[in-house]
N, C-alpha and C positions, 0 to 999 in steps of 0.2 A: 504494500500500500504506500503510495507516494504522499508525503506530508506537504501541505501547503502552508508555508511559514509567513506568507504575506498578510493573511487575515489577522493573526494575533499581533503581528508587528504594527499593523495599522491601528488596531484597537489600543495597543499600548501607547502609541504616539498620540492618539486622541486623548487618552487619559492624562498623559503628561501635560499636554497643551491646556486641557481644562483645568488641571491643578495649578498651573502657572497663572492662568487668567484669574482663577479664584483668589489666589494669594495676592495678586496685584490689586484686584478690585476691592479686596477687604484689608488692604494694607493698614488702614486706620485702626483696625482692631488687633493687629499683630504687635504686641508690645515688645519693645527691645530695649536693652540697656546700652546706651551710647554714651561714652565718656565725653563730658563737655568741660568748659572752663571751670577751674576750681577756685575756691576761696580758702586760703590757709591750707592748701593741699588736700581738702576734702572734696572728692568728686561729686558732681551733680549728675544724676542719672535722668535720662529723658525717656518719657513714654509717649509714643505716637498716639494721636487722637484724631479721629475723623469727625470734624464738627458738623458735617453735613448730614450725618446719620449717627447721632450721639447714643452711646450706650446708656443704659439705665443707671440710676444711682448718683454718685458724686457729681457727675458732669451735667446732669439735667438742670434746666433753668428752674429755680425755686419759684413757687407762686409768691404773691405779694406778702411780705412779712407783716405781722400784726401782733399787738399794736406796739407803738413806740411810747415809752413813758419817761417822765422826769421824776418819778416817785413823789409827785406833788410838790416838789421843791424846784423853783426856777433859779433862785439866786440873782446875781447881777449879770444879765445876759450881755455877752460881747456881740454887738449888733451884726458884724459881718460874718459871724459863724452861727449865731442863733442860740447859743447856750453859754452858761458860765464856764469859763475856760482857764485851764492851766497850761500856759505856753511852754513850760519847760519840756525838753525832749533830748534825745540822744540818737545818733546814728549807730545801729547795731546790725548783727547778722542773725540768721535763723538758728540760734543755739540757746538751749534752756538756761544756762547760767547767765548769758548776756541779758535775757529778759529780766531775770531777777535783779541783776546789778542795775539795770536801767530803772526799774521800779523803785529800788532803794534810793536812787538819785533824784528822779524827777517827781516822785510822789512823797518826798520827805517834807518835814516841817510844815504840816498843814496842807500839803498838796495831795491831789488825787486826779486820776485820769490825765496824766501827761502823755507825751507822744514818743514814738520810736519810728525812725526811718529804717526800712528793711529792704535791701535789694532782692529782687527775685528774677531768676533766669526765665525767659518766656518759653523755655523748653523743659522746665522743671515742673512735673505734675505728680510729685510724690505725695499723695493724699495723706498718708499716715504721718509723715514728717510735718507737713504744713498744718494739718488739723491739730496736731499736738501743740505746735507753736501758737496757733490762734486760741486754743483753749487756755494756754498760759497767759496770753495777752489779756484775755477776759478775767482770769483769776487775779492777775496782778494789776488790773486797771490801767492798761496801756492802750493808747489809740494808735493803730498802725498807719503809716504812710508807706505804701508799697511802691518801690521804684523799679520799673521794668528795665531789663538789660539783655544784651546778647541776641538781638533780632538777626536772623539769618536772611541774607538778601534774597535767596531763591525761594524762601518759604515764608515771606512776609505775611501774606494774606492768611495762611493757615495758622501761623503763630499768633497773630492778632486775635483771631477768633478763639483759638485754644486757650490763650492766657485769660481772655475775658470770661469764658465759661468756667475755667478752673478757679480763678479768683472768686467768682460769684458762688462757687460751690462751698467755699469756706465759711465758717460761722463767725462773721465779723462781730465785734463786741458792741458797736454803736451803729446808728443808721448810716452815717456818712462813710463811704468806702473810698478813702483817699488813694489816688494813684498818680504817680509822677511818670510821665512818658519819656523814659530814657534819661541820659545824663550828658550835659555839656556838649551838645552836638556841634558847636562852633569850634571844637577842639578835635584835630585830626585823630588823636589817640583814642577818642571815645566814639568816633563815628566812621568805622571802616577805613581808617587811614586817610580820609579826606572829608573835611567839613563841607556839608552839602545842604544848603538851605532849601533847595527845591525838593529833594527827596524827603527831608525831615518834615517839611510842611505837609506833604501828602500823607506821610505816615502818621503824623500827629492828628490830622483830620480824620483819617480812617479809624485810628484807634479810639478817638473820642466817640465817633458815631457807633462803632461796634459795642464798646463798653456801655454806652447809654442805652442802646437797644436791648442789651442783655439785662441791665438793671439800672433804672434812672437814679438810684441812690449812689452810683459811682460818681465821685467828685474828682474831676479831672484837672490835673496840673500839667504844665509844660515840663520838659526836662530842663532843669536850671542851667543857665549859661555861664561861661567863663567871662565875667563882666570886665575884668581888668586886662585881658589879653587884647592887644591891638592886632591889626591885620598882619599877615606874613608869618613865616617861621612856624608853621604847623597850626596856625589859628586863623579864624576870620573874625574881624571886629563885630561885636554883638549887634550894634545898631545896623550895620550893613547887612548882617545875617537876617535880622528881623524884617528889614525892608524887602529883601528878596523872598522871604517866606510869604509875606502878605501879597506880593506880586503873583506868586504861584497859586496861593489859595486865599482869595479875597476874604477879609474879615476873619481870618483864622484865629486871631487872638480873642475875638468875641465869642468863640466857642468854648473858651476856658471857664472853669468855675473858680480857679484860684491861680496865683502866680508863684512858682518855685524859684528861689533865688539862692545864690552862693556868694554872699558878701564877705569875701576874705579880705583881711587887712594887709595891704601891700605897702612897701615892696617886701618880697620874700617872706610873706606871712609874719611880718614884725611890726606892722603899722599900729598906730595908737588907736584905742577904742574911741577917742574923741574926733577921729578923722571924718571927712566928708567926701562925697563923690563916688565914682565908679570903682576906685581903688580902696574902698573903706568898708567898715561894718554897716554903712548906710548905702551900699551899692544898690539895694532894692529901690531906693528913692530915685536914683538916676534912671533905673529901668522903668519905673512908673511914669517918669516924665516922658520917656520915649514912647511908651504905649499911648499916652494921652495925646501927645503932640502929633505923632505920625498916623495913629490908627483910631483915635477917638475912643480908646478903651479906658474906663475909669473904675476906681473902687474895687479892684480885684483884691480879695484877701491874700495876704502874703504868708508863704510857708518857707522859712529859711531851712532848707534841707541839707545844707553843709555850711560851715563857717568855723572860724577859730584860729588859734595860734598853736603851732608845734613848739615843743619844749626841747631844750638841749639834751635832757636826760633820755637815755634809751640804752640799747645794747652797747652802742658807742656814743660818746658825747659829741654833739654837733654844735660847734660854737657859732654857726650861722644863725641859730635861733636864740630865743630868749630863755632865761632860766625858768624853772617851773614856778617859782614864787611870783615873778613878774607876769607869767602867763595866767596864773590863778587870779591875780588882781585885775588883769585886763578883762578876763571873762566876767568877773564880778561887776566891773564898771560898765561893760557892754550890756549886760542884762539889766542892771539897775537904771542906767541913764539913757539907753537907746531902745532896746528891744521890748522890755516889759511896758514902758509907758506908751508905746506906739500902738494904738488900737487897730491899726491896719494889719498888724502881725498876729497870726493865729498860733504858729508853732515855731520853735527854734530847736533844731536837732544837730548840734555840732558834730563834726567828723573827728574821731570815730572812737568807739568803745575800745577796740584793740586791733592793732595792725602789725604785720611782721616787719622786721628790718628789711631795708634801711629806712622805711617810712614809719617806724614805730614811734617816732617823735610826735606824731599826731594822736597817739593813744591816750585814753583816759585811764586805762589799766596797764600795769607793767607786765612783763613776761610771766610773772607768778600770779597775775590777776590781783595785785595789790593796787589800790587807787593812788593815782598821782594827786598832788595837792589841789589841783583845780576841781577834781571830783568832790573833795571834802568841802571846799569853799562854796561851790554851787549847791551842794547838798544842804548846807547850813542856811541858805537864803530862804526867807519866808515865801510860801507858795499859796496858790488858790486851789480850792477843791473843785475840780472840773465837774460839771453836771451835764454831760452830753445826753442826747436821747438814746437810752439804752434799748437793746432788743430784748423785750421781756418774753415774747412768744414768737416762734417762727412757724410759718406755714409749711406744709409738707411739699415735697417735690411734685411738680405738675405731672399728671398722667399723660 
């Protein structure tokens, strides 16, 4: 009997082809661990997510949360944010001990519900990790400002949708869901090696639209700019950058709910807390002037998402900077005389809780997580008990 091998071969080929097609068509459900950029050597793992056909559970859009409460206490409402507000904050990372250190700092001496700035990779969808961090934020009464980072050029659309759905799946402690859309895009180092106002304007527009469509309680901030950098040498002047953004997307700045700012004291992060202008701790005032003069944008609430002075002390002593006693006094002066009295400012989250060498001079904690003097000085300042609209009851995920 002569065997015909063509038929089984054809069937096998069809089976392989169908399998390949199925894998490709359902690639959004095939989770894979892909090493990405790390913070302090800890890898972030990425899970793929097909937002056009969302799986059930964590990634589904919640129904409207209800109700929001003030526990019948309103206090002295800060008008531009709508609740009694504790402006103190700190730039941290998604680590349990950092949440606790931040709470001990910003909620000390009468304070409650201060702020933390936390960067989140737009490819990081580790539900277990982030749900744990958000549970701690609620437990320790901290309001998160989430700063997006690491958008991949070829996957922009997918990652905008994915990050919106993922962040919406987390249990935020208060009604407002503060999101800053990337970081210093007028600096080549932070924007794909080339400051690009056209692309950033389009991404900012698309990100605001998507996040607001997912949940109107997202409170959208720009990515703060490098105000002191002039044009050339890896930077683009901020005012020129903003003008090009508005040419690309008309009225882009009117889409924002608030303004993120990085008012670092220059030169070389050693400027006086009494300084004025774009090179000072009041750089946000210079930015507000540009927004009003060029684009007719007024009264945006200000979120200082980075600021501060590096200290000489660290793994190595760096004499380019100020000693920690001077730094602590400068912080105290800036808070008491500039940031706290200014009702336009909602939150101040200095950079940063802890950073590895050679930039450990910006750290508020040393290598052994012992506080530098600035931590203790700011901890001792009197603070306000924030009374934001808490989420008392949440609706179930929509069917």
